[in-house]
N, C-alpha and C positions, 0 to 999 in steps of 0.2 A: 459522465461521471467517471471518476477514477479512484483508485485506492492505493495507498502506499503502506507496505508492512514495515514497521520499525521494530527494533529489538525491544524497546520499552513496551510497546503495544502488544507484541507477541507474548512477552513474559506475563503481562497483566491478564491477557486472554486465557493463558494456559493454567494459571493458578486457580485453585478451588475458591468459589465465592465464600466470603466471610458472612457471619451472621448479620442479617439486615441488608445484604447486597443482593441485587438481582442476579439470577442465574443465566440471564440472556445477555448476549453481547450488544444487541441493538434494541433501542426502544422503538415501538411502532409510531410512525408519524401520523397515523390516523387518529381522528377524534372518536372516542368511544361514547356509547350511550351514557355511561356514568359521567363523563366530562360534560356532556350537554346538560344533563339534569342538574348537576352540581352548579353549573354556570347560571342556569335559570334560578335555582334557589338563592344563589348569592345576589343576583340582580334584584330579585324580589325583596330580599332582606335589606339590601343597602339602598335601593332606589324606589321600592314599592311598586315596581312594574318591570316587565321583562318581555322579550320576544317569545311568543309561544313556539315550543319546539315542534309542534305538529303543523300549524298553519301559518306561522310567522306573524300573526296579528299581535296586538298588544295584550299582555297577560297581566293580571293583578293577583294579589294573594288569594282572592276569591276564585280565581280561575280565568280561563279565556272566554270572553263573551261571544267570540266568533264561532269557535268549534266545540266549546264545552270542556276542553282539557283542564284537569285540575291536578295539582301536586298535593298529595296528602301524606 
């Protein structure tokens, strides 16, 4: 991996963040627990089923029949 500093990028990085902007320069490429839970909720809402975030079995709005995980 490499990086190149440009005048435009340096000026943007040095100015103070505006209201609503992130104070960080880089977003984390990692998936957060929030991302996982929101994805499961969305799948349950749209498709009526999702992959259980704990055991990867099929989950329904009532919960996971395999491990008992439930989103309430």
